[in-house]
ZAKOLMAR-664155 format. One record per atom (N, C-alpha, C, O): x, y, z; residue in three letters. Coordinates in steps of 0.1 Angstrom, whole numbers, plus 2048, in hexadecimal, padded with zeros to 3 digits. Layout:
BEGIN
XYZala ...
REM end
This chain:
BEGIN
DEB069217met DF8067212met DFF05B219met DFC059225met E07054212asp E0E049219asp E1904F221asp E1D05B221asp E1F04622Aarg E2904B233arg E3605122Darg E3B05B232arg E3A04C221thr E4605121Athr E4305F216thr E4C068218thr E38062210ile E3507020Bile E33079217ile E38084217ile E2C074222thr E2A07C22Ethr E38080234thr E3A08B238thr E41076234lys E4E07923Alys E56084231lys E5C08D236lys E55082224leu E5C08B21Bleu E5609921Cleu E5D0A321Dleu E4909A21Cval E430A721Eval E460AD22Bval E490B922Cval E470A5236phe E4B0AA243phe E590B0243phe E5C0BA248phe E620A823Cile E700AD23Cile E710BA234ile E780C3238ile E6A0BB229ile E6A0C7221ile E640D3229ile E6A0DE229ile E5A0D0230ser E530DA239ser E5D0DF244ser E5E0EB247ser E640D524Amet E6D0D9255met E780E224Fmet E7C0EC255met E7D0DE243ile E880E723Dile E820F523Aile E890FF23Dile E760F5235ala E70102232ala E6E10A23Fala E7011623Fala E6910324Aser E6710A257ser E7411025Cser E7411B261ser E7F10825Cphe E8B10D261phe E91118258phe E9712125Ephe E8F11724Bser E94122242ser E8C12E243ser E91139241ser E7F12D247cys E77139248cys E79140255cys E7914C256cys E7C139260gly E8013F26Dgly E75148273gly E7915127Agly E68145270thr E5E14E276thr E5414527Ethr E5313927Cthr E4F14B289lys E45145291lys E38143289lys E3414D282lys E3213828Agln E26135282gln E1913728Agln E19134296gln E0F13C284lys E0213D28Alys DF9131286lys DFD12927Elys DED13128Bglu DE4126287glu DE0127278glu DE0132272glu DDD11C272ser DD911B264ser DCC123262ser DC412526Bser DCA127256ala DBE12E252ala DB2125253ala DB3119252ala DA712B256asp D9A124258asp D9711C24Basp D95123240asp D9510F24Cglu D92107240glu D8410A23Aglu D8110622Fglu D7C111242ser D6E11523Dser D6E121233ser D6412422Eser D7A127232ile D7A133229ile D7912E21Bile D7F125217ile D70134213pro D6D12F206pro D791311FCpro D8113B1FEpro D7A1291F3gln D8412A1E8gln D801351DFgln D751361DCgln D8A13C1D9lys D871451CFlys D8913E1C1lys D8F1341C1lys D831441B7pro D8413E1AApro D9313C1A6pro D9B1441AApro D9613219Dthr DA3130198thr DA813C190thr DA0141188thr DB4140192val DBA14A18Aval DC6144182val DCF13E189val DC6145175thr DD113F16Dthr DD614A165thr DD1155164thr DE214815Fglu DE8152156glu DDF15614Bglu DDF162148glu DD714D145glu DCE15113Aglu DC115713Fglu DBB15F137glu DBD15514Bser DB1159150ser DB316315Cser DB315E168ser DB416F15Athr DB7179164thr DAC184165thr DAF18F163thr DA017F167ser D95189168ser D94190175ser D89196178ser D9E18F17Dglu D9E19618Aglu D9D1A5188glu DA21AA17Eglu D981AC191thr D961BA190thr DA31C1194thr DA41CE192thr DAD1BA199thr DBA1C019Dthr DC41BB193thr DC31B118Dthr DCF1C3193asp DDA1BF18Basp DE51B7193asp DF01B418Easp DE21B419Fgln DEA1AC1A8gln DE419E1AAgln DD919D1AFgln DEA1931A6tyr DE51861A8tyr DF017C1A6tyr DFB17F1A0tyr DEE1701ABval DF71641A9val DF015A1A0val DE315A19Fval DF715119Atyr DF2147191tyr DFB13C18Ftyr E0813D191tyr DF613018Cphe DFE125189phe E0212517Aphe DF9125172phe E0E125177ile E13124169ile E11115165ile E0C11215Aile E1510C16Egln E120FE16Cgln E130F817Agln E1B0FC182gln E0B0ED17Cpro E010E8173pro DF50F1172pro DF40FB179pro DEC0EE169lys DE00F5167lys DD50EE16Elys DD60E3172lys DCA0F6171asp DBE0F0177asp DB90E4170asp DB80E5163asp DB70D9177gln DB10CD172gln DBC0C416Bgln DB80BA165gln DC80C816Basp DD30C0165asp DD40B216Casp DD20B1178asp DD80A8164val DDB09B169val DEA09A168val DF009C15Dval DF1098173val E00098174val E0508C17Aval DFE084180val E1308B17Athr E19080182thr E2308718Cthr E2609218Bthr E2607F196ser E2F0841A1ser E3D08019Dser E40075198ser E460891A0pro E450961A7pro E3E0A019Epro E400A0191pro E350A81A3val E2E0B219Cval E360BF19Bval E390C51A5val E390C318Fphe E400CF18Dphe E370DB18Dphe E2D0DB185phe E390E5196val E300F0198val E380FD194val E430FF19Aval E3210518Bglu E38112188glu E2F11C18Cglu E2311C188glu E33126194met E2B13019Bmet E2D13E194met E38142192met E22145192gly E2315318Cgly E1D15D195gly E1415A19Dgly E21169193val E1B17519Aval E1B181191val E24182189val E10189192ser E0F19518Aser E0D1A0193ser E0519F19Dser E131AC191gly E111B8199gly E191B81A6gly E181C21ADgly E201AE1A9met E291AD1B5met E361A71B1met E371A11A6met E401A81B9glu E4D1A31B6glu E501981C0glu E4E1991CCglu E5618D1BBval E5A1821C4val E681851CAval E711891C3val E691831D7glu E761851DEglu E7617B1EAglu E6B1771EEglu E821781EEpro E8316E1FApro E7D174206pro E7B180207pro E7B16C210lys E7617021Dlys E7F17B223lys E8B17B21Flys E7A18222Cgly E8218D232gly E7A199236gly E6E19723Bgly E7E1A5233pro E771B1237pro E6A1B122Fpro E691AC224pro E601B8234ile E531BA22Dile E551C6223ile E581D1228ile E541C3216asn E561CE20Casn E491CF204asn E431C5201asn E441DB202thr E381DD1FAthr E381D61EDthr E421D71E5thr E2D1CF1EAasn E2B1C81DDasn E361BE1DAasn E391BB1CFasn E3B1B81E5lys E451AD1E3lys E421A21EDlys E3B1A41F7lys E461961EAgly E4418A1F2gly E4817D1EBgly E5017E1E2gly E431721F0his E471651EAhis E3B15C1EBhis E3115E1F2his E3D1511E4his E321471E2his E3213D1EDhis E3B13A1F4his E261371EFhis E2312C1F8his E191231F1his E101281EAhis E1A1161F2ile E1010D1EDile E091061F8ile E10100201ile DFC1051F7ile DF40FF201ile DEE0F31FBile DE60F41F1ile DF00E7200ile DEB0DB1FAile DDE0D7201ile DDE0D520Dile DD40D61F9asn DC60D21FEasn DC10DB209asn DBC0D7213asn DC40E8207gly DBF0F2211gly DBB0FF20Agly DBC1001FDgly DB7109211ser DB211520Bser DBC12120Eser DC611F214ser DB912C208trp DC1138209trp DC113C218trp DB8138220trp DCB14421Bval DCD149229val DC815722Aval DCC15F221val DC115B234glu DBC168236glu DC7172236glu DD217023Bglu DC517E230glu DCF18822Fglu DD418C23Dglu DCD18E247glu DE118D23Egly DE819124Agly DEC185253gly DF318725Dgly DE617A251val DE916E259val DF5167254val DF7166248val DFE16325Dile E0A15C25Aile E0614E254ile DFF147259ile E0C14B248ile E0913F241ile E11134249ile E1D13524Aile E0A12924Dpro E1111F255pro E1B11824Cpro E1A118240pro E25111252ala E2F10924Bala E2D0FB251ala E310F825Cala E290F2248asn E270E424Casn E270DB23Fasn E2A0E0235asn E230CF241glu E230C6235glu E190CA22Aglu E1A0C521Fglu E0F0D222Dthr E050D6223thr E060E5220thr DFE0EA217thr E0E0EC227asn E100FB224asn E1F0FD222asn E270FE22Basn E230FD215ile E310FE212ile E3610C20Eile E30112206ile E40110215his E4611E213his E5111E209his E59114208his E51128201tyr E5C12A1F7tyr E631371FAtyr E631401F2tyr E68138206gly E6E14420Cgly E7B148205gly E80153208gly E801401FDgly E8C1431F5gly E8914B1E9gly E9214F1E1gly E7C14D1E6gly E791551DAgly E7714B1CEgly E771501C3gly E7513E1D1gln E731351C6gln E671371BEgln E5D13C1C3gln E671341B1thr E5B1361A9thr E571281A2thr E4E12819Athr E5E11E1A6asp E5A1101A2asp E5E1061ADasp E661091B6asp E580FB1ACala E5A0F11B7ala E550E31B1ala E4F0E21A7ala E5A0D91B8gln E550CB1B5gln E4E0C61C2gln E540C61CCgln E420C11C0leu E3B0BB1CBleu E3A0AC1C9leu E350A71BFleu E3D0A41D4glu E3C0961D4glu E2E0931D9glu E2B0951E5glu E2508F1D0leu E1708C1D4leu E1307E1D0leu E160791C5leu E0C0771D9asp E0606A1D6asp DFB06B1CBasp DF60761CAasp DF80611C4pro DED0611BBpro DE00661C2pro DDD0611CDpro DD906E1BBgly DCC0731C1gly DC90811BCgly DD00861B3gly DBE0861C1glu DB90931BDglu DBE09D1C8glu DBD09A1D4glu DC30A91C3tyr DC80B31CCtyr DC30C11C9tyr DC00C41BDtyr DC20C91D3thr DC00D71D1thr DCD0DE1D5thr DD20DC1E0thr DD20E71CCleu DDE0EE1CFleu DDA0FD1CFleu DD41021C6leu DDE1041DAthr DDB1121DBthr DE91191DCthr DF11161E4thr DEA1221D3leu DF612B1D3leu DF31371DBleu DE913E1D8leu DFB13A1E5gln DF81451EEgln E0514E1EEgln E101491F1gln E0315B1EBphe E0F1641ECphe E0F16B1FAphe E0416E1FFphe E1B16C200gly E1C17220Dgly E2817B20Dgly E3017B204gly E28184217asp E3318E218asp E4018821Easp E4117C21Fasp E49190221gly E5618C225gly E57184232gly E6017C234gly E4C18523Aval E4B17D247val E40173246val E3B16E250val E3C16F23Ahis E32165237his E2416923Bhis E1B16023Chis E2117623Cala E1317A23Eala E0C17A231ala E1117F227ala E00174231ser DF9172224ser DF417F21Fser DF0188226ser DF4180212tyr DEE18C20Btyr DDF189209tyr DD8191203tyr DDA17D20Dgly DCC17A20Dgly DC7174200gly DCF1701F7gly DBA1731FFasp DB316D1F4asp DB71741E7asp DB816D1DDasp DB91811E7lys DBC1881DAlys DC91831D4lys DCB1851C8lys DD217D1DCmet DDF1791D8met DE016A1D9met DEB1641DEmet DD51631D6ser DD51541D6ser DCF14F1C9ser DC71561C3ser DD21431C6ala DCC13C1BAala DCB12D1BEala DD41281C4ala DC01271BAthr DBE1191BDthr DBB1111B0thr DB41151A8thr DC21051AFile DBF0FC1A4ile DBD0EE1AAile DC00EB1B5ile DB70E51A2lys DB50D71A5lys DBD0CF19Blys DBD0D218Flys DC50C51A0ile DCC0BC198ile DCA0AE19Cile DC50AB1A7ile DCD0A5193thr DCC097196thr DDA091193thr DE0093188thr DDF08A19Dval DEC08419Cval DEA075199val DE306E1A0val DF007018Egln DEF06218Bgln DF905A191gln DFA04E190gln 
REM end
């Protein structure tokens, strides 16, 4: 990433960190394998709880800013706060993998929190290939794990 994008992502991350107000743990092990992509049309998961990208779709070619719309099935989106059964909020991990269940999802330039309960976002990304992982977490940003993550690959022109 060039310096402008890095600064912008850092500023967004700092805002997210301050709005989240939680102590962060170490990032998930990058050696954890990716799970297959889950999309709205392709939900062959054995559970009725999953997250998916409404847009962009896997392998899409897009321009920056990238509009991302996030979906969830079997759980309810709510802002950060108390831990409530079957509720939580979205996080996007840029060029990284899902976070192990129960581990706090880090907040930094590549791990973006949507603790306000947002279901869409715009990402400023330089041209290139990216992996986006959607990770659902509880009210205190603890990951619901692999079962509540989805990964796509996009190309930004």
